[in-house]
C-alpha positions in Angstrom: 14.2 6.5 -26.5 16.2 8.8 -28.6 18.5 7.9 -31.8 21.7 9.0 -32.7 21.0 10.9 -35.7 18.2 13.7 -36.6 15.7 12.1 -38.8 11.8 12.6 -38.2 9.3 9.9 -37.3 7.7 9.1 -40.4 4.4 10.9 -40.8 5.2 13.5 -37.7 6.8 16.7 -38.1 9.9 17.8 -36.9 9.4 19.7 -33.4 11.2 22.9 -32.4 12.0 22.3 -28.7 14.0 25.9 -29.0 17.2 26.3 -27.1 17.7 26.4 -23.3 21.1 26.6 -21.9 22.9 23.6 -20.0 21.2 23.8 -16.2 21.4 21.8 -13.2 19.0 19.2 -13.0 18.8 18.6 -9.7 19.9 21.5 -7.3 23.1 20.9 -5.3 22.9 19.8 -1.8 22.6 22.6 0.8 21.8 25.6 -1.8 18.1 25.3 -1.5 16.5 28.5 -0.2 13.4 28.4 2.1 12.5 28.5 5.9 14.9 27.3 8.1 12.7 25.2 9.9 13.6 22.7 13.0 14.8 19.3 11.4 12.8 16.7 12.8 12.5 13.0 11.7 8.9 12.5 9.8 6.4 12.0 12.3 4.0 9.1 11.0 1.3 6.7 12.4 2.9 3.9 14.1 2.8 0.6 12.1 3.0 -1.4 15.2 -0.9 -1.8 16.0 -1.6 -2.8 12.5 1.3 -5.5 12.9 -0.3 -6.6 15.8 -3.7 -6.6 14.7 -2.6 -8.6 11.5 -0.3 -11.0 13.7 -3.0 -11.4 16.3 -5.8 -12.4 13.5 -3.8 -15.8 13.1 -4.4 -16.9 16.5 -8.2 -17.6 16.4 -7.8 -19.0 12.5 -5.0 -21.6 13.8 -7.5 -23.1 16.2 -9.5 -24.6 13.1 -6.6 -26.5 12.3 -6.7 -29.9 14.4 -3.9 -30.5 16.9 -2.8 -26.8 16.2 -1.6 -26.3 19.8 0.8 -29.2 19.2 2.2 -27.5 16.1 3.7 -24.0 17.0 5.7 -24.2 13.9 2.5 -24.1 11.8 1.1 -21.1 13.5 4.7 -18.8 13.4 4.5 -19.8 9.8 1.4 -18.4 9.2 2.0 -15.4 11.1 5.3 -14.6 9.3 3.4 -15.0 5.6 0.7 -12.9 6.9 3.2 -10.2 8.1 5.3 -10.5 4.8 2.4 -9.9 2.7 1.6 -6.6 4.5 1.6 -3.4 2.0 3.5 -0.2 2.3 0.7 2.1 3.5 0.9 5.4 2.0 -3.0 6.5 2.1 -4.3 9.9 3.9 -5.0 9.6 7.0 -6.7 6.7 8.1 -8.1 4.3 5.3 -11.7 3.0 5.5 -12.3 -0.7 6.5 -14.3 -1.5 3.3 -11.7 0.0 1.0 -9.1 -2.3 2.9 -11.7 -5.3 2.7 -10.4 -6.9 -0.8 -6.8 -6.4 0.0 -7.0 -7.9 3.4 -9.3 -10.9 2.2 -6.6 -11.6 -0.9 -3.8 -11.4 1.4 -5.0 -13.9 3.9 -6.1 -16.2 0.8 -2.6 -16.3 -0.3 -0.9 -16.5 3.2 -3.1 -19.7 3.9 -2.3 -21.1 0.6 1.4 -20.7 0.9 1.2 -21.8 4.4 -0.6 -24.9 3.5 1.9 -25.6 0.7 4.9 -25.4 2.6 3.3 -26.9 5.5 2.5 -29.7 3.3 6.0 -30.0 2.1 7.5 -30.1 5.6 5.1 -32.5 7.2 3.4 -34.4 4.0 1.5 -36.7 6.7 -0.1 -33.6 8.3 -1.0 -31.7 5.1 -4.3 -29.5 5.8 -7.5 -30.0 3.9 -9.1 -27.9 1.5 -11.8 -27.5 4.1 -9.3 -26.4 6.8 -7.7 -24.1 4.8 -11.1 -22.2 3.9 -12.5 -22.3 7.4 -9.0 -20.8 8.4 -9.0 -18.1 6.0 -12.4 -17.2 6.7 -12.0 -17.0 10.1 -9.1 -15.1 10.0 -10.0 -12.5 7.3 -13.0 -11.8 9.7 -10.9 -11.1 12.6 -8.3 -9.2 10.7 -10.8 -6.9 9.6 -12.0 -6.4 13.3 -9.0 -5.9 14.7 -7.9 -3.2 11.8 -11.3 -1.9 12.2 -10.9 -1.0 16.0 -6.9 0.2 15.4 -8.7 2.6 12.2 -11.5 3.6 14.5 -9.2 4.5 17.5 -7.1 6.7 15.1 -9.9 8.2 13.6 -11.3 9.2 17.0 -7.9 11.1 17.9 -7.7 12.9 14.7 -11.2 14.0 14.7 -10.2 15.4 18.5 -6.9 16.3 17.3 -6.5 16.9 13.5 -3.2 17.3 11.9 -2.7 21.3 11.2 -1.8 21.6 7.4 -0.6 24.5 5.4 -2.0 24.7 1.7 0.4 25.9 -1.1 -0.4 27.3 -4.4 -2.4 30.0 -6.0 -4.6 31.9 -3.3 -7.9 31.6 -4.8 -7.5 27.4 -5.6 -6.1 27.3 -2.4 -8.6 29.1 -0.4 -11.1 26.8 -2.1 -9.7 23.3 -1.3 -9.0 24.5 2.3 -12.5 25.6 2.5 -13.2 22.2 1.5 -11.2 20.2 3.7 -12.3 22.0 6.7 -16.1 21.1 5.9 -15.1 17.7 5.9 -13.2 17.0 9.8 -13.2 13.3 9.0 -10.3 14.2 6.9 -8.4 14.6 9.8 -6.5 17.6 8.5 -6.8 21.2 9.3 -5.5 24.0 7.3 -4.2 26.9 9.5 -2.2 28.9 6.7 -2.0 29.4 3.0 1.5 29.9 1.0 0.9 32.1 -2.0 2.8 34.8 -3.4 0.0 37.5 -3.1 -3.4 37.4 -1.5 -6.7 37.8 -3.7 -8.7 39.5 -1.1 -11.1 36.5 -0.2 -11.7 36.1 3.1 -10.7 32.4 4.8 -7.6 31.0 5.9 -4.5 33.4 6.7 -2.3 33.6 3.8 1.2 33.7 4.5 3.7 35.7 2.1 7.0 35.4 3.6 9.3 32.6 5.2 9.1 34.1 8.7 5.3 33.8 8.5 5.4 30.1 7.0 8.3 29.4 10.2 6.3 30.9 12.7 3.0 29.0 11.3 4.9 25.8 11.1 6.4 26.2 14.9 3.6 27.6 16.4 0.4 25.3 15.1 2.8 21.8 14.8 2.2 21.6 11.2 2.2 17.9 9.9 0.9 18.1 6.8 1.5 20.1 3.6 -1.1 20.4 0.9 0.1 21.3 -2.7 -2.8 22.4 -4.8 -1.4 22.9 -8.2 0.8 21.1 -11.0 3.6 23.9 -11.1 3.9 24.3 -7.1 6.1 21.3 -7.1 8.8 23.2 -9.1 8.1 26.7 -8.3 8.0 25.7 -4.3 10.4 22.9 -4.6 12.9 24.3 -2.2 9.9 25.2 0.7 8.4 21.6 0.1 11.5 20.0 0.9 12.3 22.1 4.0 8.8 21.2 5.2 9.3 17.7 4.4 12.5 17.5 6.1 11.0 19.3 9.2 8.5 16.2 9.5 5.3 17.1 7.5 3.7 15.0 5.0 3.6 16.2 1.5 0.5 15.8 -0.7 -0.2 16.8 -4.1 -3.6 17.9 -4.3 -5.3 18.4 -7.9 -8.4 21.0 -7.8 -9.6 20.1 -10.7 -9.6 16.3 -12.9 -6.6 14.5 -12.0 -3.7 14.1 -14.2 -2.9 10.6 -13.1 -4.7 7.3 -11.6 -6.0 8.8 -8.2 -6.3 6.0 -5.6 -6.5 8.4 -3.0 -8.7 11.4 -2.3 -8.9 13.8 0.5 -12.5 15.6 0.8 -12.9 14.6 -2.3 -10.1 15.8 -4.3 -7.4 13.3 -5.8 -4.2 13.1 -4.2 -0.8 11.6 -4.0 1.9 11.7 -1.4 5.2 13.2 -2.7 8.3 11.5 -1.9 11.0 14.4 -0.9 13.5 12.0 1.0 16.7 11.6 -0.4 17.0 9.6 -3.5 17.3 5.9 -3.0 17.6 3.0 -5.1 15.4 0.9 -3.4 17.6 -0.6 -0.7 20.0 -3.5 -1.1 17.6 -5.7 -2.8 17.0 -4.0 -5.7 20.6 -3.5 -6.3 21.2 -7.3 -5.7 18.5 -8.1 -8.4 20.5 -5.6 -10.9 23.9 -7.2 -10.4 22.4 -11.2 -10.5 20.2 -10.3 -13.6 22.7 -8.1 -15.5 25.3 -10.6 -14.7 23.8 -13.5 -16.0 22.4 -11.9 -19.1 25.9 -10.7 -19.9 27.3 -14.2 -19.5 24.6 -15.7 -21.5 24.3 -13.3 -23.9 28.1 -12.6 -24.5 28.4 -14.8 -27.4 25.5 -13.0 -29.0 27.3 -9.7 -28.4 30.2 -10.4 -30.0 28.5 -11.6 -33.1 26.4 -8.4 -33.4 29.5 -6.4 -33.0 31.7 -8.0 -35.8 28.5 -8.2 -37.9 28.2 -4.5 -37.4 31.9 -4.0 -38.2 31.6 -5.8 -41.3 28.2 -4.4 -42.4 28.8 -0.3 -41.3 32.5 -0.1 -41.0 34.4 0.9 -37.4 32.7 2.4 -34.6 30.5 -0.5 -33.4 30.1 1.2 -29.7 28.0 4.2 -29.4 28.6 6.4 -26.3 26.6 9.0 -25.3 26.3 11.3 -21.9 23.0 10.6 -20.2 21.6 12.3 -16.7 21.3 9.7 -14.2 20.2 9.7 -10.5 20.4 12.9 -8.6 21.3 14.8 -12.0 24.8 13.3 -12.4 26.0 12.5 -15.8 27.2 9.0 -17.1 28.2 7.6 -20.6 25.4 5.1 -21.9 26.3 2.5 -24.2 24.7 0.9 -27.1 25.4 -0.6 -30.4 25.6 2.2 -32.9 22.8 2.1 -35.5 23.3 5.5 -37.2 26.0 8.2 -37.4 25.7 11.5 -36.5 26.5 14.2 -38.4 28.5 15.6 -35.5 28.4 15.7 -31.6 26.4 19.1 -31.5 23.8 17.2 -33.6 23.9 14.1 -31.3 23.4 16.1 -28.2 21.1 18.5 -29.2 18.5 17.5 -31.8 15.7 15.1 -30.9 14.9 12.2 -33.5 13.6 8.9 -34.1 15.5 7.8 -36.6 13.9 6.7 -40.2 14.4 3.0 -40.7 14.7 3.4 -44.7 17.9 5.0 -44.3 19.6 2.6 -41.8 21.6 -0.6 -43.2 19.7 -3.9 -42.9 21.5 -5.1 -39.7 21.3 -1.7 -37.9 17.7 -2.2 -38.8 17.2 -5.5 -37.4 19.3 -4.6 -33.9 16.6 -1.6 -33.6 13.6 -3.6 -34.2 14.8 -6.5 -31.9 16.1 -3.7 -28.9 19.5 -5.7 -29.3 21.2 -2.5 -29.9 20.3 -1.7 -26.0 22.0 -5.1 -24.7 25.1 -3.2 -23.8 23.4 -1.5 -21.4 23.7 -4.2 -19.1 27.2 -3.3 -18.6 25.8 0.1 -17.0 23.9 -1.6 -15.1 26.4 -3.8 -13.8 28.8 -0.9 -13.1 25.8 0.8 -11.2 25.6 3.6 -13.9 21.9 2.4 -14.2 19.3 0.0 -13.3 17.3 -2.6 -15.2 13.9 -0.7 -14.1 13.7 2.9 -14.0 12.9 6.0 -15.7 14.7 6.1 -19.1 17.8 8.4 -19.3 18.0 11.6 -21.6 20.9 13.6 -22.6 21.4 17.1 -20.7 20.2 19.2 -23.2 16.8 17.8 -23.4 16.6 17.2 -19.3 17.3 20.8 -19.0 14.4 21.4 -21.5 11.9 19.4 -20.3 12.7 20.2 -16.5 11.6 23.7 -17.4 8.6 22.6 -19.5 6.9 19.8 -17.4 6.2 20.1 -13.8 7.9 17.1 -12.2 10.3 16.2 -14.9 13.5 16.9 -12.5 11.9 14.6 -10.0 12.5 11.3 -12.1 15.9 11.6 -11.2 15.4 10.9 -7.7 15.8 7.1 -8.5 18.5 5.4 -10.7 17.7 5.4 -14.5 16.8 2.1 -16.2 16.8 0.3 -19.2 13.2 -0.5 -19.1 10.5 1.2 -16.9 6.7 1.6 -16.2 6.6 4.2 -19.0 8.0 2.1 -21.4 5.6 -1.0 -21.3 2.7 1.2 -21.4 4.1 1.9 -25.2 5.9 5.4 -24.3 8.8 4.8 -26.2 10.3 6.9 -29.2 8.4 10.0 -30.2 5.7 10.1 -27.8 4.3 12.1 -25.2 7.0 13.4 -22.6 4.1 14.6 -20.1 2.9 11.1 -20.3 6.4 9.5 -19.5 7.1 12.2 -16.6 3.8 11.2 -15.2 4.4 7.5 -15.2 7.9 7.6 -14.2 7.0 9.4 -11.1 4.1 6.8 -10.3 6.5 4.3 -10.5 8.8 5.8 -8.0 6.2 6.9 -5.7 4.8 3.3 -5.5 8.0 1.3 -6.1 8.2 -2.1 -4.9 10.6 -5.1 -5.7 8.1 -7.3 -7.0 6.6 -4.4 -9.4 10.1 -4.4 -10.8 9.8 -8.1 -11.2 6.6 -7.6 -13.1 8.0 -4.9 -15.2 11.0 -7.1 -16.3 8.3 -10.1 -17.4 6.4 -7.5 -19.4 9.4 -6.2 -21.1 10.3 -9.6 -21.8 6.8 -10.4 -23.5 7.1 -7.4 -25.6 10.5 -8.9 -27.0 8.4 -11.9 -28.7 6.3 -9.0 -30.6 9.1 -6.2 -31.3 8.4 -2.9 -32.6 11.7 -1.3 -32.4 12.7 1.5 -30.1 
């Protein structure tokens, strides 16, 4: 988070970020240049076979329950809980059974524990014994693994016979190396048919496409379904092209040809990779917004007296101007006015908007120091959340001046604005607050958006609440 006045952190020399004129954070809709590809819905493997496999695995397990045939409600309950626990699968292209085994067993264990508890609450006289639960758990886990293995085997055989055509985007030499490695491993289910690069390096291999017409022709003729971006700068430099390919139905993967700059849970031919989301910006659906409204509204009601005390005390201790307002950049690059209790007085608006700083506590009044150490100065942002300017969890919003800088300096920074900004986030609970690495924050923020789930929001909120017990300021 940034402060309102230019004061360097103790022991940290001031940094000169230079000057960048204000720029648009996210490109306006309809202004992207790039090949005009036919727009079709993204073509992904149907989830139905795995849904059927996970649901059918409950049936043999239910036979171990005494009188299960007389209690279809119990079987329906186990099926419902099992399907609700299924994760969103974003791994390329077909995961291995052994990779899924711990997750499958864990989900089945939770399903039987929750199902047994709910059944005991509904029919106490027919509560399942521990032996029955353990036996059913083991039978369902074995059945689920067998059925999922059959589905994965069928898909893997189909990919070996008809692999997904792919384009590799990036510097020619690096792209050729990645393409050659992928071609040597047909089990990946991906077949590079072209390399999109600014110039050809003279090496033989996959054809190099240098014009929009060549890219469009390759996509249409080969039925391209996957895109491999093989250099960190590609996401910014080729943003319009990648968005056009994603809109045409291609799955876009960021593949790192060197050491992964992020935790790699997926690999393609041995290369770390992760799925890039070029879908229109979203806020997690109605569930995330409902969580924001309920929690922020409740906290505002409960903290109302505390907010009033803070405002009155700040007015008496440090004069007028209790509320600090500052323009920040939110979702889709839209500006909004962020609210907080004022703990510093900027020299002027230009300094407040264009100078990076973490204020020195020795220059604050005692009450302002306390507000920052306890993060009480951030409580007014609950109003931003209730209004819809922000979310409880998301990337921290920054000022337009620095968004313009960081978007040009750090690959993927502008992509943080795909989701509504938040009071706290994955970067903050990992200690990335104040004068810390922008590159690290960018990486954690994009990882949060890529892997978003409502449960993850709850976990981040709980971890944030735990840090308030040992406040360190912001």
